[in-house]
N, C-alpha and C positions, 0 to 999 in steps of 0.2 A: 503494499500500498503506499501511497505518496507521504502520507502523513509518518512513515516509519522514516523516511528520509528526511523530508521537508519539515520545518517547524516554524511557526511564527517567530520574528524576529530575525531570521535568516537574513543575509544580505544577499542582492542578484545584480548582475549586470545585462540589461540588454543591449544587444548590438544588431544593427541592421545586416542581414546576410549580403554577402559580396553576390551579385549575379551578372555580372557585366565583365571587365576586361580581367584576366590573371592575375595583372600587375597592380590592380587598383587596390590601394591600401584599405585594411577594415576601417571602420568609422569609430570613432570614439565610442565607448560604450555609456549608456546611461545607466545612473545607480538609483536602486531602489529598495525595497524591505518587503517581506513577507508579512501581511496580517492575517490570513487565515486560509485554511484549507476546505475548499467547499466539497470538492469531489476527488475522486482519484485522478483525475484528468483537469483539473481545473481549481485555480487558485486564486485569492485576492491580495493585492499587493498594492503600496503606494504608487501615485503618480510620481515619477522622477523630478528632480529639481536640478537647475544648474544657475549658479551664481544667484542663489536666493528665490528663482522663478520657477513656477510649476510649469512642468512641459506636459501638456494633454497630447498625448501620442495618438495617434489616428485609429479609429476602429478599423477592426479587419488588418491591421498593420500587423506584418508579420517579423517576429526577431528572435535572433538567436541567444539564449537564457543561460547564464551561467549562475548555480546557486552554491554559496559558500556555507556549508555545513559543519557540524562537529564530526561527521564523518568523511570531509574531504570536500572535493570540488566535483557537481555533477553540472550537466549541459543536456539540453532539451532545445527543439524547436518549438515555438509557441505562436498564437495568434490572441490579439487583443478583441474582446467580444462584446466588452460593455465598458464605461466608465460614468462617473457622477460623485457628487459629494455626500459625503456621510459624516453627521456630527462634526462637521468642521474639518472633514478630511477628504483629501482628494484620492479618488479610487480608481484603480482598473481590474477588471477581471480578464483573467488570462487563461486560455486552453491549450495544455500541451498539445503540440501536433506531433510530436515523436516522442520514442522512449526515452527516459530519464536514464542517462547514462552516466559512469563516473569518467572522468579525466585520466588516461593512460598515462599521460605524463603531467608533471608538478606544472602548474601555473598559478600565481599570485598576483592578486591586485597591488598595485605600485602607486603609494602616496606619495604626491609632491609634498615635501615636508622640510625645513630646516632646524636641524639641532645640533648639538655638540656631538663628534667623533673622535672618539681615541683609537688610534692605531700604531703598529710597528711590524715590520718585516720580521719573519722566522724562519729557521730553517726547516727541512722536511722533517727532520726528528723531534722539533718543537712542535710542529704542526701536529703529527701525529700523535706526541704525547698530550697536548693540549685537547685534542678533538675526545680524548679516551678517559681524560681525567681531568676532574672539576677542580682538585688542588693544583695540577699543573698549570691549568689554563688560568685560575686566579694568580699564581704566582708569576705567570708570564706578564699578565696585565697589571703586574703592581709597579715596574718600573720601565723605564726606556720608550713610553708612550708618546706619539705625537699628536697635534691636534688638527681635527678637521672641521667641517661643516658640511652637513648632509644636504643634499639635492631632493634625491627621493628616495624611498625604501620600501622594500617588499617581504615576504616571508622568505624570499630566495635568494635576495643580495641588496647592495646597498650602492648609490651613486653619491659620491662627495669630493668636495674640494679640499686643498691643504697647500700652505707654502713650502711642505716639507716634501721631498721628491726621493719615491722608491721605484723602483723597476716593476714593468708589466711582467706578469706570471710569477712573481712574488707570493710567497706564502705569508700570511699576516694573522694577528689577532686583533678584533676590533671589539671594542668596548662603548656599548650605547645606554643611557638611560630610558628604559621602556615603562618607567611610573608614570600615572597622569596627576595623583594627588600626593605622590610620596617618590624619593628615589629608589627605583629597581635597576641596580647594574646588571647589564646582559652582556657576558663575554662570548666572543663568537670565533671560530676558526674561520677562514676564508681564503680566496684565492684572489688576487689582483688580475682580472682580464683584460682591463685596459687600462691605459695609462698614456697621460700626454698634457702639453701645458694650453692652459686656457687663453684663447686669443683675445689679444687687446687689454691684457692683465698682465702684468709684471710679475713672474715668480708667482703664478698662481697654477697649480695642478689639479687636473681632474682625472678621478677614479671610479672604476666601476670594480666591485668586487661581489663574488659568489659564495655563498656561505656554506661550509663544506662539513660532511659527518655531524650535521648538528640535528640535537636530541628533538625528538618530537613533542616533548613537554616544552622544551624552550621555544620551537617554532612556533608552536599553538599559541604560547603565551606573548610570543611579538604578533602575531597576527590579530590578537585580541587587542593589543595595544594600537595597531594600525588602524583597525575598523573603529576603536573608540574614539581616536585622534581625528579619523575622517569625519565621524558624525560631528564632533565638535566644531570642526573648521566648517561644517554645512551651516550647522546654526547660527554659527557666527557670521556666514554671508548672506 
């Protein structure tokens, strides 16, 4: 049953399917939230908002939907069958037009967000030890850390800038605060997959790092932080 997988409060991304050129880029997704499960193939969701404005998606519009659930990411094709206002809330009724399927590969929502980042380059041996031992990870993250500022972050990696230079393909330990109302430091083993100087900015470097061997509990905590922060930013806008 749908209700065994999808629950009220789950985050949703709706994306217009690509039906034209193969080279056409996928459109930016609309962000929404599950309100209720009506039937096995029908759900009630919030109308998406962009920059504080409600977006009344068209009736009979077809979208690719991605559900962020406690059991992972699921996708399905869907059709909007109704839309209305209820108790001050703007509602869409969505009917699934395909079977709900779990993603076979990891995909994560990426949040554009600026916050302090601590990082440093480590050896292969140190990376393996840090990924397998919390004590080793904590030890490595207590000295020699460099300063950076995040540009965006997801459950799979982070993009950030710094005045400090390290090489592409370096191993790294990255520390970020994922607490909303209190400090919660998350130390993560990572691989620097992209590195380069930022154009028109003197001695500023931009890096993309992919998290490696991350514990499921740490990743889930990070994803919760990203979703909570995204909701807060939407409310502010």
